[in-house]
C-alpha positions in Angstrom: -40.6 -39.4 40.4 -38.7 -40.0 37.2 -38.1 -43.6 36.4 -36.0 -43.1 33.2 -32.9 -45.0 33.2 -29.9 -43.6 31.4 -27.5 -45.5 29.2 -24.8 -47.0 31.4 -21.1 -46.1 30.2 -18.3 -48.5 31.2 -15.5 -47.5 29.0 -12.1 -46.4 30.6 -10.4 -43.3 29.2 -11.8 -43.1 25.7 -9.4 -41.3 23.3 -12.0 -41.6 20.5 -14.4 -39.5 22.5 -11.9 -36.7 23.0 -11.0 -36.7 19.3 -14.8 -36.1 18.8 -14.4 -33.2 21.0 -11.4 -31.7 19.5 -13.2 -31.9 16.1 -15.7 -29.5 17.5 -12.9 -27.2 18.6 -11.5 -26.9 15.0 -13.0 -23.5 14.4 -10.9 -22.3 17.3 -7.5 -24.0 15.8 -5.6 -20.8 15.7 -6.7 -19.7 19.2 -5.6 -23.3 20.6 -2.4 -23.2 18.9 -1.7 -19.8 20.0 -2.6 -20.6 23.6 -0.5 -23.8 23.3 2.4 -21.6 22.3 1.8 -19.2 25.2 1.5 -21.9 27.8 4.6 -23.8 26.4 6.5 -20.4 26.8 5.1 -19.9 30.2 6.2 -23.2 31.3 9.8 -22.7 29.8 10.2 -19.4 31.6 9.1 -20.9 34.9 11.8 -23.5 34.3 14.4 -20.9 33.8 13.8 -19.1 37.3 15.7 -21.9 39.3 18.9 -21.5 36.9 18.5 -17.7 37.5 18.5 -18.6 41.4 21.7 -20.9 41.0 23.5 -18.1 39.0 22.7 -15.7 42.0 23.8 -18.1 44.6 27.0 -19.2 42.9 27.9 -15.6 41.6 26.6 -13.2 44.3 25.8 -14.8 47.6 28.5 -17.4 48.0 31.3 -15.0 47.0 29.7 -12.1 48.4 29.9 -9.9 45.2 27.4 -7.4 43.8 29.0 -6.6 40.4 26.7 -7.2 37.6 23.6 -7.5 39.9 21.8 -4.8 38.4 21.9 -6.5 34.7 20.8 -9.8 36.6 17.7 -7.7 38.1 16.8 -6.3 34.8 16.7 -9.7 33.1 14.6 -11.1 36.2 12.3 -8.4 36.0 11.8 -8.7 32.2 11.0 -12.5 32.5 8.4 -11.4 35.2 6.8 -9.0 32.8 6.5 -11.6 30.0 5.1 -14.2 32.5 2.5 -11.4 33.4 1.8 -10.7 29.6 1.4 -14.5 29.0 -1.2 -14.8 31.8 -3.3 -12.0 30.6 -3.2 -13.5 27.0 -4.2 -17.0 28.3 -7.2 -15.7 30.2 -8.3 -13.8 27.3 -8.1 -16.6 24.6 -9.1 -19.5 26.9 -12.2 -17.6 27.9 -13.0 -17.0 24.1 -12.6 -20.8 23.3 -14.7 -21.9 26.4 -17.5 -19.5 25.4 -17.4 -20.1 21.9 -17.1 -23.9 22.2 -20.1 -24.2 24.4 -22.2 -22.0 22.1 -21.3 -24.1 19.1 -22.1 -27.4 20.7 -25.3 -26.2 22.3 -26.2 -24.9 18.6 -25.4 -28.3 17.2 -27.4 -29.9 20.1 -30.4 -27.7 19.6 -30.4 -28.5 15.8 -30.4 -32.4 16.7 -33.4 -31.9 19.0 -35.2 -30.3 16.2 -34.3 -33.2 13.8 -35.2 -36.0 16.2 -38.4 -38.0 16.2 -41.4 -37.7 18.7 -40.3 -41.0 20.0 -37.1 -39.7 21.3 -39.1 -37.0 23.5 -41.6 -39.7 24.6 -38.7 -41.7 26.3 -36.4 -38.9 27.3 -37.4 -36.5 30.0 -37.0 -32.9 29.5 -34.8 -32.4 32.7 -32.2 -35.0 31.3 -32.1 -33.2 28.0 -31.7 -29.8 29.9 -28.8 -31.4 31.9 -27.1 -32.2 28.6 -27.5 -28.9 27.2 -26.5 -26.8 30.1 -24.1 -28.2 32.9 -22.6 -31.0 30.7 -21.7 -28.8 27.7 -20.4 -26.2 30.1 -18.0 -28.7 31.5 -16.8 -29.6 28.1 -16.1 -26.1 27.4 -14.3 -25.6 30.6 -12.2 -28.8 30.0 -11.1 -28.0 26.5 -10.2 -24.5 27.2 -8.7 -24.4 30.8 -7.6 -27.9 30.7 -5.6 -27.2 27.8 -3.8 -24.2 29.7 -2.8 -26.4 32.7 -1.9 -29.4 30.4 0.4 -27.4 28.1 1.9 -25.5 31.0 2.6 -28.5 32.9 3.9 -30.6 30.1 6.3 -27.8 28.9 7.4 -27.4 32.5 7.9 -31.0 33.1 9.9 -31.5 29.8 12.1 -28.3 30.5 12.7 -29.2 34.1 13.8 -32.8 33.0 16.1 -31.4 30.4 17.8 -28.9 32.8 18.1 -31.4 35.5 19.8 -34.0 33.3 21.9 -31.2 32.1 23.1 -30.0 35.7 23.7 -33.7 36.8 22.2 -36.7 35.1 23.0 -39.1 37.9 21.2 -36.9 40.5 18.4 -36.5 38.0 17.7 -40.2 37.6 17.8 -40.8 41.5 15.2 -38.0 41.9 12.9 -39.2 39.0 13.0 -42.8 40.3 9.6 -42.4 41.9 7.9 -41.5 38.4 7.2 -45.3 37.5 5.3 -45.8 40.8 3.4 -42.6 40.1 2.4 -43.9 36.7 0.9 -47.2 38.3 -1.0 -45.3 41.0 -2.6 -42.9 38.2 -3.7 -45.9 36.1 -5.4 -47.2 39.1 -7.0 -44.1 40.2 -8.1 -43.2 36.7 -10.7 -45.9 36.7 -11.9 -45.3 40.2 -12.4 -41.6 39.6 -14.1 -42.1 36.1 -16.6 -44.5 37.7 -17.3 -42.1 40.5 -17.8 -39.1 38.4 -20.2 -41.2 35.9 -22.5 -41.7 38.9 -22.4 -38.1 39.9 -23.4 -37.1 36.4 -26.2 -39.6 36.2 -27.7 -38.5 39.4 -27.3 -34.7 38.4 -29.6 -35.5 35.4 -32.2 -37.0 37.6 -32.1 -34.0 39.9 -32.5 -31.6 37.0 -35.5 -33.9 35.8 -37.0 -33.7 39.2 -36.7 -29.9 39.2 -38.4 -29.8 35.8 -41.3 -32.0 36.9 -41.8 -30.0 40.1 -41.9 -26.7 38.2 -44.1 -28.0 35.5 -46.4 -29.8 38.0 -46.7 -27.1 40.7 -50.5 -26.6 40.2 -50.9 -30.4 40.5 -48.8 -30.4 43.5 -50.9 -27.9 45.2 -54.2 -29.4 44.4 -53.1 -32.9 45.7 -51.3 -31.4 48.7 -48.2 -33.3 47.8 -45.6 -30.9 48.9 -44.3 -33.0 51.9 -44.2 -36.1 49.8 -42.3 -34.3 46.9 -39.9 -32.8 49.3 -39.3 -36.2 50.7 -38.6 -37.7 47.3 -36.4 -34.9 46.4 -34.4 -35.0 49.6 -33.8 -38.9 48.8 -32.4 -37.8 45.4 -30.1 -35.0 46.7 -28.9 -37.3 49.4 -27.8 -39.7 46.8 -26.3 -37.0 44.9 -24.3 -35.6 48.1 -23.0 -39.2 48.8 -21.9 -39.8 45.2 -20.2 -36.4 45.0 -18.5 -36.9 48.4 -17.3 -40.5 47.2 -16.0 -38.9 43.9 -14.2 -36.1 45.8 -12.8 -38.5 48.4 -11.2 -40.7 45.4 -9.8 -37.6 43.9 -8.5 -36.4 47.3 -6.7 -39.7 48.1 -5.0 -39.4 44.8 -3.5 -36.0 45.2 -1.9 -36.6 48.7 -0.2 -39.8 47.1 1.3 -37.6 44.3 2.5 -35.2 47.0 4.0 -37.9 49.0 5.9 -39.2 46.0 7.0 -35.8 45.2 8.3 -35.1 48.5 10.2 -38.4 48.4 11.9 -37.1 45.0 12.8 -33.9 46.9 14.2 -35.9 49.8 16.4 -38.1 47.6 17.7 -34.9 45.9 18.6 -33.3 49.2 20.1 -36.4 50.4 22.3 -37.3 47.5 22.9 -33.5 46.5 24.0 -32.7 49.8 26.7 -35.3 49.6 27.8 -34.0 46.4 28.1 -30.5 47.9 30.4 -32.0 50.8 32.4 -33.9 48.2 32.6 -30.6 46.0 31.2 -32.5 42.9 28.3 -30.1 42.7 28.0 -26.4 43.6 25.7 -25.0 46.4 24.0 -23.0 43.9 23.4 -26.3 41.7 21.8 -28.1 44.9 19.7 -25.1 45.4 18.3 -25.3 41.7 17.9 -29.0 41.9 15.8 -29.0 45.0 13.8 -26.2 43.5 13.4 -28.3 40.2 12.3 -31.2 42.2 9.6 -29.4 43.7 8.7 -27.6 40.5 8.7 -31.0 38.7 6.1 -32.5 41.0 3.9 -29.4 41.1 2.9 -29.8 37.3 2.3 -33.5 38.3 0.1 -32.5 41.0 -1.7 -30.1 38.3 -1.8 -32.8 35.8 -3.2 -35.2 38.5 -6.0 -32.5 39.0 -6.7 -32.2 35.4 -6.6 -36.1 34.9 -9.5 -36.2 37.7 -11.3 -33.4 35.6 -11.0 -35.2 32.6 -12.7 -38.1 34.1 -15.5 -35.9 35.0 -15.7 -34.4 31.7 -15.7 -37.7 30.0 -18.8 -38.6 31.8 -20.4 -35.2 30.4 -18.9 -35.9 27.0 -20.5 -39.5 26.9 -23.9 -38.2 27.7 -23.7 -35.1 25.2 -22.5 -37.0 22.2 -25.0 -39.8 22.9 -27.7 -37.1 22.4 -26.0 -35.5 19.3 -25.2 -38.8 17.6 -28.8 -40.3 18.1 -30.4 -41.0 14.8 -34.1 -40.0 14.4 -36.4 -43.0 14.0 -38.2 -41.0 11.2 -35.9 -39.7 8.5 -36.0 -39.1 4.7 -34.0 -41.2 2.1 -31.1 -39.5 0.6 -33.0 -39.5 -2.7 -35.8 -37.5 -1.2 -33.6 -35.2 0.5 -31.7 -34.5 -2.9 -34.9 -33.7 -4.6 -37.1 -31.9 -1.9 -34.5 -30.7 0.7 -34.4 -31.4 4.4 -35.8 -29.5 7.6 -33.3 -26.7 7.3 -32.6 -26.3 3.7 -35.9 -27.1 1.8 -36.2 -27.2 -2.0 -39.7 -25.7 -2.2 -39.4 -25.2 -5.8 -39.7 -29.0 -6.3 -42.6 -29.6 -3.8 -45.7 -30.9 -5.4 -49.0 -29.3 -4.8 -51.0 -31.1 -2.2 -54.7 -32.0 -2.8 -55.5 -33.7 0.4 -56.4 -37.3 -0.6 -55.2 -39.8 2.3 -55.0 -43.5 2.2 -54.0 -45.8 5.0 -53.2 -49.1 3.3 -52.8 -52.3 5.5 -50.9 -50.1 8.1 -49.7 -51.9 11.3 -47.9 -50.0 14.0 -46.2 -50.7 17.3 -44.2 -48.6 19.8 -40.7 -49.8 20.5 -40.8 -52.8 23.0 -44.7 -52.4 23.2 -47.8 -54.2 21.9 -49.1 -53.6 18.5 -51.6 -50.5 18.5 -52.8 -50.8 14.8 -53.1 -53.9 12.7 -53.8 -54.0 9.0 -55.7 -50.7 9.3 -57.1 -49.5 6.0 -58.9 -45.9 5.4 -59.7 -44.1 2.4 -60.2 -40.4 2.8 -60.9 -38.1 -0.2 -59.8 -34.6 -0.2 -62.2 -32.1 1.6 -63.7 -34.9 3.8 -64.0 -34.5 7.6 -63.2 -37.6 9.5 -64.0 -38.0 13.1 -62.4 -40.6 15.2 -63.9 -41.7 18.4 -63.3 -44.6 21.0 -61.9 -45.4 24.5 -58.6 -44.0 25.7 -55.8 -46.2 24.3 -58.0 -47.3 21.3 -55.4 -45.9 18.8 -57.1 -42.5 17.7 -53.9 -40.3 18.5 -51.8 -43.0 16.9 -53.6 -42.8 13.6 -53.2 -38.9 13.4 -49.5 -39.3 14.6 -48.9 -41.6 11.8 -50.5 -39.2 9.4 -48.5 -36.4 10.4 -45.3 -38.7 10.2 -44.5 -38.2 13.6 -44.0 -42.0 13.5 -44.0 -44.3 10.5 -45.9 -47.5 9.9 -44.2 -50.7 11.0 -45.9 -52.2 7.9 -48.0 -51.1 5.2 -48.0 -47.6 3.9 -49.8 -44.3 4.2 -50.4 -42.4 0.8 -51.0 -38.7 0.1 -52.6 -37.9 -3.1 -51.8 -41.5 -4.1 -48.2 -41.3 -3.3 -46.4 -43.2 -0.4 -45.5 -40.1 2.0 -42.1 -41.7 2.5 -41.3 -40.6 -1.1 -41.8 -36.9 -0.1 -40.0 -34.8 2.7 -41.3 -34.6 6.1 -41.3 -30.8 5.9 -43.4 -30.9 2.7 -46.0 -33.0 4.6 -46.0 -31.2 7.9 -46.1 -27.6 6.2 -49.5 -28.8 4.9 -50.8 -30.0 8.0 -52.5 -27.8 10.6 -52.4 -29.6 14.1 -54.5 -28.3 17.0 -54.0 -30.0 20.2 -56.0 -30.4 23.2 -53.6 -28.6 25.4 -52.0 -25.9 23.1 -48.6 -24.5 23.7 -47.9 -20.9 23.2 -44.5 -19.4 23.2 -43.2 -16.4 25.3 -44.0 -13.3 23.3 -47.0 -11.4 22.1 -50.2 -12.7 20.7 -49.2 -11.5 17.2 -45.9 -13.5 17.4 -47.6 -16.6 18.3 -50.1 -16.5 15.3 -47.3 -15.5 13.0 -45.4 -18.8 14.0 -47.8 -20.4 11.4 -46.4 -18.5 8.6 -43.4 -16.2 9.6 -43.6 -13.9 6.5 -47.3 -13.1 7.0 -48.4 -9.7 7.3 -50.2 -8.0 10.4 -53.2 -7.7 8.3 -53.1 -11.6 7.7 -52.4 -12.2 11.1 -55.7 -10.2 12.1 -57.5 -11.9 9.3 -56.7 -15.4 10.5 -57.8 -14.4 14.0 -61.1 -13.1 12.7 -61.6 -16.4 10.9 -61.4 -18.5 14.2 -63.3 -15.9 16.1 -60.2 -14.8 18.2 -60.2 -11.1 17.2 -62.8 -9.9 19.6 -61.2 -11.3 22.8 -57.8 -10.3 21.5 -58.8 -6.8 21.0 -60.1 -6.6 24.6 -56.7 -7.5 26.1 -54.6 -4.7 27.6 -52.3 -4.2 24.5 -54.6 -6.2 21.9 -52.3 -8.1 19.5 -49.1 -6.8 21.2 -50.1 -8.3 24.6 -47.5 -10.7 26.1 -49.0 -14.1 26.5 -46.5 -15.2 29.4 -44.4 -18.4 29.6 -46.4 -21.2 27.8 -49.3 -18.6 27.7 -49.9 -18.7 31.2 -51.6 -15.2 31.3 -54.4 -16.5 29.1 -57.2 -19.0 29.6 -57.2 -22.5 28.1 -60.0 -21.4 25.6 -58.0 -18.2 24.4 -55.0 -20.1 24.0 -56.8 -22.6 22.0 -58.1 -20.0 19.7 -54.7 -18.4 19.2 -53.1 -21.8 18.4 -56.1 -22.3 15.9 -55.4 -19.0 14.3 -51.7 -20.0 14.0 -52.7 -23.3 12.2 -55.0 -21.4 10.0 -52.4 -18.7 9.0 -50.4 -21.5 7.5 -53.2 -22.4 5.1 -52.7 -26.1 5.5 -54.6 -28.6 3.1 -55.1 -31.2 6.0 -56.1 -30.3 9.5 -55.9 -32.4 12.6 -58.0 -31.4 15.7 -57.0 -33.4 18.8 -59.8 -33.2 21.1 -59.5 -29.4 20.6 -62.6 -28.4 22.7 -62.5 -31.0 25.6 -60.8 -28.4 28.0 -63.0 -25.4 27.4 -66.1 -24.3 28.8 -69.5 -24.6 26.8 -69.5 -21.0 25.5 -65.8 -21.1 24.2 -66.5 -24.4 22.8 -69.5 -23.1 20.6 -67.0 -20.3 19.5 -64.4 -22.8 18.6 -67.2 -24.9 16.8 -68.4 -22.1 14.7 -64.7 -21.5 13.7 -64.1 -25.0 12.9 -67.1 -25.2 10.6 -65.7 -22.2 8.5 -62.0 -23.1 8.6 -62.3 -27.0 7.8 -64.6 -26.2 4.8 -62.8 -27.6 1.6 -59.8 -29.1 3.7 -59.3 -32.7 4.6 -59.6 -32.9 8.3 -59.3 -35.6 11.1 -61.0 -34.7 14.3 -60.5 -36.6 17.5 -63.4 -36.0 19.8 -64.2 -36.4 23.5 -67.5 -34.7 23.3 -69.6 -36.4 20.6 -72.0 -33.8 20.0 -69.1 -31.6 18.4 -68.7 -34.2 15.4 -72.4 -34.7 14.4 -71.6 -32.7 11.1 -68.6 -35.0 10.1 -68.8 -36.7 6.8 -67.6 -39.8 8.2 -67.2 -41.0 11.8 -64.9 -44.0 12.7 -65.3 -45.9 15.9 -61.9 -47.2 16.9 -61.5 -50.2 19.5 -58.2 -51.9 19.9 -56.7 -50.5 16.8 -59.4 -51.3 14.4 -62.6 -49.7 13.0 -65.6 -51.4 14.4 -68.2 -49.0 13.1 -68.3 -46.1 10.5 -70.7 -43.8 8.9 -72.5 -40.5 9.5 -74.0 -39.6 12.8 -77.5 -40.2 12.1 -76.5 -43.7 10.4 -74.6 -44.9 13.5 -77.4 -43.9 15.7 -79.9 -45.9 13.7 -77.6 -48.9 13.9 -77.8 -48.8 17.6 -74.5 -50.0 18.1 -71.5 -49.2 20.1 -71.3 -45.6 19.1 -75.1 -45.2 19.9 -74.3 -46.4 23.5 -71.4 -44.0 23.7 -73.4 -41.0 22.5 -76.7 -41.8 24.6 -74.6 -42.2 27.7 -72.8 -39.1 27.1 -76.0 -37.1 26.1 -77.7 -38.3 29.4 -74.8 -37.3 31.5 -74.9 -33.8 29.9 -78.6 -33.6 30.6 -78.1 -34.6 34.2 -75.6 -31.8 34.6 -77.7 -29.2 33.1 -80.7 -30.1 35.4 -78.3 -30.0 38.4 -76.9 -26.6 37.5 -80.4 -25.4 37.0 -81.5 -26.7 40.5 -78.5 -25.0 42.1 -79.5 -21.8 40.3 
């Protein structure tokens, strides 16, 4: 199960956070202003209805007269029609604001995810990111659009009601409103309780999303290890925690609402008590008392609505904290302002200023450690000439992948520098470097779409002929043509309709299409069968010719033709040379190679005996 611990948020109602959210809503300023006007008008009209009732009681019911009733009825009907129009407009406008705001924030969030460094994805599970991009952002959109509707209506209604009550009878109005200070104190207390409860709910919701993601991605592993019962048990524990936290949050909110209703009822009772005495003493009319009772009930109705909005704002603040923490995260690897000015950034490159890359690579006194981790490389030095093939071998955790990740600038050295063609690569843009690097992983990732589209990701403006040429170069054309629709065959999610070897060849063709000067092959043949390995090896020989390449190899038989083999142990080069030179030295590489060679021979003999 996921052990990732999310940042704790402890601030009370954070006005700065909501200012940030309102900044994102600026493109909808006109809609928001129009919506506010509509809701203010709606609240004002709702406040007029009790006055209409007062007039009806004092002029029609008590005297028992009907003169002018039809004019009164027309005015009443007109107000109802205006309210119906207001409701229709507010639904349209609020819906447009909600949809648009969610789209905009998701677009900004997705752009930020493209900019963030590998380290962010190393420490942040996919499920947690998905929760931010889906349910958290959805809640923010709902709060801004529909929360504003209720907030403006409630505020307009309360202001209008207070004004009319004071106009009708200021003494009775003050008596009725005497419960408001008590309500303010109660609201401040419950605000803190509700916010804490909803923060806990959002935190567990992220864990559940992460567990969903792990369960789906690891379905095959679950089946092979027969872990269904254990997974269900762990997930049940997580959902039980979600249930208890959600119930706790709802209970706190539900206690707050009845308190508001009780205080409202006390206000109505005071109006009835003292207003009734006024009617008996003939200081106020019967219609005024009816209007006053209606107003006290109406006054506390928007307060109840505002109490609900207040509770939702606490929930939404928990979501906003999480969304903005992602959007405001700064990448660990970023270009300097001077580099961006000259070469552009990830989204607006200035390719006309990009220098041609030859392929010389130098690691100069490079040290590197992951955050809060031990040093992986220390004073690492390596000189690679353009066109050389460098093989990296060693135990798991020796630092091989770290070296190529530093080369690709997925991370940057803690100390020292890496030079491309003699220049520190931090003086060039990330996009310039990564556009000139072809990276083929041990477990290649394909995107949903066709074979042709996946290869074309290497260079989006490539023609169909260039796509086919790249496939032929890596020996992928023959198997592609045997597929149901050839290059137009759908690969499925993550390429799940293809074998590992087929996915590897397509990813290799994708890398080749970009025509990079530097190639990185990270155990590209370790997950394929012997026949496919030979096909990939033939392709590698053709493709790497004339390019600088770094090959991380598990099967040592695949790197015998490398110009130089570096044996890495604990972040240091302990041996280097050609395959034959290292065998002659009879050192660590010799032991690795002979042990592996013996294991392969034993497997072959066992297979022959079974045959």
